[in-house]
C-alpha positions in Angstrom: -45.4 -30.7 67.6 -46.9 -28.0 69.7 -43.8 -25.5 69.3 -44.2 -26.2 65.5 -47.6 -25.5 65.8 -46.6 -22.1 67.6 -44.1 -21.3 65.3 -46.6 -21.6 62.5 -49.4 -19.4 64.4 -46.7 -16.6 64.8 -45.6 -16.7 61.2 -49.4 -16.5 60.0 -49.4 -13.5 62.7 -46.4 -11.8 60.7 -47.6 -12.1 57.4 -50.8 -10.7 58.4 -49.0 -7.8 59.9 -47.0 -7.5 57.1 -50.1 -7.5 54.6 -51.6 -4.9 56.8 -48.6 -2.7 56.8 -48.3 -2.9 52.8 -52.0 -1.9 52.5 -51.6 1.0 54.8 -54.9 -0.5 56.5 -54.4 1.3 60.0 -57.6 0.2 61.2 -56.8 -3.5 60.6 -53.5 -2.9 62.6 -55.9 -1.3 65.1 -57.5 -4.7 65.7 -54.3 -6.8 65.2 -52.9 -4.7 67.8 -55.6 -5.3 70.3 -56.0 -9.2 69.5 -52.2 -9.2 69.8 -52.0 -7.2 73.1 -54.6 -9.9 74.6 -52.8 -12.8 73.9 -49.0 -11.6 74.0 -49.5 -8.4 76.1 -47.4 -6.4 73.7 -45.7 -3.4 75.3 -47.7 0.0 74.3 -45.7 3.4 74.9 -47.8 5.3 77.1 -45.5 8.2 78.2 -44.9 9.6 74.6 -47.2 12.7 73.5 -47.6 11.5 69.8 -50.0 12.3 67.1 -52.2 9.5 66.3 -50.1 8.4 63.3 -46.9 8.7 65.0 -48.4 6.3 67.8 -49.4 3.9 65.1 -46.1 3.7 63.7 -44.4 2.9 67.1 -46.9 0.2 67.9 -46.6 -1.2 64.3 -42.9 -1.6 65.2 -43.2 -3.2 68.1 -45.6 -5.8 66.8 -43.0 -6.2 63.8 -39.9 -6.4 66.3 -40.2 -10.2 66.9 -41.4 -11.2 63.6 -38.4 -13.1 61.5 -37.3 -10.6 58.7 -36.7 -12.4 55.1 -35.4 -10.3 52.0 -37.6 -10.5 49.4 -35.8 -9.9 45.8 -39.2 -9.4 43.8 -40.0 -6.4 46.1 -36.6 -4.8 45.6 -36.5 -5.3 42.1 -39.9 -3.4 41.6 -38.7 -0.6 43.4 -35.3 -0.5 41.5 -37.4 -0.8 37.9 -39.8 2.0 39.4 -36.9 4.3 40.5 -35.0 3.6 37.4 -37.6 4.7 35.1 -38.8 7.6 37.0 -35.6 8.7 38.2 -32.5 7.1 36.9 -29.9 7.6 39.8 -27.1 6.3 37.3 -27.3 9.0 35.0 -29.2 12.1 37.0 -28.3 11.5 40.5 -25.1 14.3 40.0 -24.8 17.4 37.5 -22.4 16.3 34.8 -21.3 17.6 31.4 -23.5 15.0 30.0 -26.7 15.5 31.2 -25.9 19.7 31.9 -24.2 20.6 28.7 -22.6 24.0 28.1 -25.3 26.5 27.3 -28.0 24.4 28.9 -29.7 25.6 32.1 -30.5 24.1 35.5 -33.6 24.7 37.0 -33.3 24.8 41.0 -35.7 22.1 42.7 -36.3 24.0 45.5 -37.3 27.6 43.9 -39.4 26.6 41.1 -38.9 28.5 38.0 -35.1 29.5 38.6 -32.6 28.5 36.6 -29.0 28.9 36.6 -27.1 28.9 33.2 -24.4 26.3 32.4 -21.6 28.5 31.2 -18.0 28.0 30.6 -17.2 28.6 34.5 -19.6 26.1 35.9 -19.2 23.7 33.1 -15.4 23.4 34.2 -16.4 22.3 37.4 -18.7 19.2 36.5 -17.3 15.9 35.9 -17.8 14.4 32.2 -19.8 11.7 33.8 -21.6 10.3 36.8 -19.4 8.3 39.4 -22.4 6.2 40.0 -22.9 4.7 36.3 -23.5 1.2 36.4 -22.1 0.8 39.8 -23.9 -2.6 41.7 -23.2 -3.0 45.4 -24.3 -6.0 47.0 -24.3 -4.7 50.6 -25.3 -1.0 51.8 -25.5 0.7 54.9 -27.3 3.9 55.2 -26.4 5.4 58.5 -28.6 8.3 59.9 -27.5 10.6 62.6 -30.3 9.3 65.0 -29.7 9.6 68.6 -30.5 5.7 68.8 -27.2 4.7 67.3 -25.7 6.3 70.8 -24.1 3.1 72.7 -25.1 0.9 69.8 -21.9 -0.9 69.0 -22.8 -1.0 65.4 -19.7 0.3 63.9 -18.1 -3.1 63.0 -21.4 -4.1 61.0 -21.6 -1.1 59.7 -17.9 -1.2 58.4 -18.6 -4.5 56.8 -21.1 -3.1 53.8 -19.9 -2.6 50.5 -21.1 0.9 50.6 -21.6 2.9 53.2 -23.7 6.2 53.1 -23.6 9.3 55.8 -25.2 12.5 56.1 -24.2 16.0 56.6 -20.5 15.5 57.7 -21.0 13.9 61.0 -18.4 13.4 63.9 -16.6 10.4 63.1 -15.0 10.1 66.7 -17.8 7.5 67.8 -16.1 4.6 65.7 -17.8 1.8 68.0 -21.2 3.0 67.2 -21.2 4.6 64.0 -17.9 2.9 62.1 -14.9 4.4 60.4 -15.8 3.6 56.6 -17.6 6.1 54.7 -18.3 5.6 50.7 -20.4 8.6 50.2 -21.7 11.8 52.4 -23.9 14.5 51.8 -22.8 18.3 52.5 -26.1 20.5 53.0 -25.2 24.2 52.0 -26.6 25.2 55.5 -23.5 23.5 57.5 -21.4 25.3 55.1 -23.0 28.7 56.1 -23.1 28.3 59.8 -20.8 25.9 60.9 -18.0 27.4 58.6 -19.0 30.8 58.0 -20.0 30.8 54.2 -16.2 29.9 53.6 -15.4 33.2 53.5 -12.9 33.4 56.6 -10.8 30.6 57.7 -11.2 27.4 55.2 -8.9 25.4 57.3 -11.5 23.9 59.8 -13.5 22.9 56.6 -11.0 21.3 54.9 -9.9 19.7 58.2 -13.4 18.5 58.6 -13.2 16.2 55.5 -10.2 14.4 56.3 -11.9 11.6 58.4 -13.7 10.4 55.3 -10.8 9.5 53.4 -11.6 8.8 49.9 -15.2 9.2 50.3 -17.4 11.0 47.5 -19.1 14.1 48.8 -22.5 15.3 47.5 -23.8 19.1 47.6 -27.1 20.1 46.9 -25.7 23.1 45.1 -28.9 23.9 42.9 -31.9 23.2 45.3 -32.1 27.1 46.7 -31.3 30.3 45.0 -28.1 31.8 46.6 -26.6 28.2 47.7 -24.8 27.4 44.4 -21.6 30.0 45.1 -21.4 28.7 48.5 -21.1 25.3 46.9 -18.6 26.4 44.4 -16.5 27.5 47.3 -16.4 24.1 48.7 -14.9 22.8 45.6 -12.6 25.5 45.5 -11.4 25.0 49.3 -10.8 21.3 48.4 -8.7 22.1 45.1 -6.6 25.1 47.4 -5.8 22.3 50.1 -5.0 19.8 47.8 -7.3 17.7 48.9 -7.6 14.3 46.7 -11.5 13.9 47.7 -14.0 14.6 45.2 -17.4 16.5 45.4 -20.2 16.4 42.9 -23.5 18.5 43.0 -26.9 16.7 43.3 -29.0 17.3 40.2 -32.2 19.3 41.2 -33.7 17.4 37.9 -33.0 14.1 39.9 -34.6 15.3 43.3 -37.5 17.0 41.3 -38.6 13.6 39.9 -37.9 11.6 43.3 -40.2 13.9 44.9 -43.0 13.2 42.4 -42.2 9.5 42.7 -42.9 9.8 46.5 -45.7 11.8 46.3 -47.8 9.0 44.6 -46.4 7.0 47.2 -48.4 9.1 49.7 -45.2 11.0 51.1 -45.5 14.7 50.5 -43.2 16.8 52.9 -42.4 20.3 52.1 -38.9 18.7 51.3 -37.9 15.0 51.3 -34.5 14.6 53.9 -31.4 13.9 52.5 -31.5 10.5 54.2 -34.7 9.6 52.3 -33.5 11.1 49.1 -30.0 8.6 49.4 -31.9 5.9 50.6 -34.0 6.0 47.2 -30.7 6.3 45.3 -29.4 3.0 47.2 -32.9 1.4 46.3 -31.4 1.6 43.0 -27.9 0.8 43.4 -28.0 -1.9 46.2 -28.8 -5.8 46.6 -29.1 -5.5 50.4 -29.8 -2.6 52.2 -29.5 -1.8 56.2 -30.6 1.1 57.9 -28.8 2.7 61.0 -30.0 5.4 62.9 -33.1 6.3 61.4 -35.2 7.1 64.4 -37.7 10.6 64.6 -38.6 9.9 68.3 -37.1 11.0 71.6 -37.2 7.9 73.6 -36.0 4.4 72.4 -37.9 1.2 72.5 -37.2 0.7 76.1 -39.0 4.3 76.7 -35.7 5.5 77.6 -34.9 9.5 76.3 -32.3 9.6 73.5 -30.5 12.8 72.4 -31.8 13.8 68.7 -28.3 12.9 67.1 -25.8 10.6 68.3 -23.4 13.4 69.0 -25.6 16.1 70.0 -29.1 17.1 70.7 -29.7 19.9 68.2 -33.5 19.6 67.0 -33.8 20.5 63.4 -36.3 23.1 62.0 -40.2 22.4 62.1 -42.1 21.9 59.1 -39.4 21.2 56.7 -39.1 17.4 56.8 -41.8 14.8 57.9 -39.6 12.4 59.6 -42.1 10.5 61.2 -43.9 9.8 57.8 -40.8 8.9 56.1 -40.1 6.6 59.0 -43.3 4.8 58.3 -42.0 4.3 54.8 -39.0 2.7 56.1 -40.9 0.5 58.3 -43.3 -0.5 55.4 -40.1 -1.1 53.4 -39.1 -3.3 56.0 -42.3 -5.2 56.2 -42.0 -6.2 52.4 -38.8 -7.7 53.1 -36.7 -4.1 50.5 -34.6 -3.3 53.6 -33.5 -3.9 57.3 -33.7 -1.5 60.2 -31.5 -1.7 62.8 -32.8 -0.1 65.9 -30.9 -1.7 68.8 -27.8 -2.7 69.8 -25.6 -4.7 67.1 -23.7 -6.6 69.8 
């Protein structure tokens, strides 16, 4: 009887926290945190020098960590319907001959007002239709590159997903932690520029780097910023010249623009959405169940131990482009709603 009463009280607290997170009621969460700390001694991270909002995000997480998580099919369906209406990834995610016919123009999403003509040469590089048309997935694993994946032993769990999404050609020699399977992986043109010298010299290192991804589909934002299109074309030429059977597609700037507008209405207004948030949005349209791995924008883990920025290195990103903590707060709200799961510790 006492155990059941304690369990019901715990569930009531979790429901109240979920409600506060969904409504973004920071003042309510402050009071909730004070009550929880008094009754349960929930730990508060003291060492981290964070802005108030970032600190709030972490404390929200500490409070939700012990709450039972339940999938909410209604909330998932709402995101799928809203994103399908505004953005329609099935049709617009990648540039195709269907959505960019010969003679039309493509408007860059990063350099507003700048366009590129779909001439015969570009048209020939495009697939007839999207490989993502009408493909539902049951379980999707969206694998970020965060240092929190280091020593996580999540590889086996990740590989069990029907679709595994990765970002920016991450090293795959950490199989125990990140798995070996990949369905979709992004390639940022900046990687082609700096890591592979604009593909102007030896191109074999780039071709070799694609091999671990086997039959994955590669997504390149070729039309986000002026000057990156030709470099992205060279990536396709390299794959063809080296006889690779893998396929690469160009992310459609129309999709990225409408996606940015959607999330701005939801309160997310960075200079540019991260690749992780873009592709998570895609899976919200395509997947019944989503689990995020390696999404963690802080320098310490939940035990307050220092971790590298990536699971494979500690190279920090350029400041001011993305808003990772803000994006993470949206992941946390989706977690509270039962839309997705967050893996932040060890899987085994």
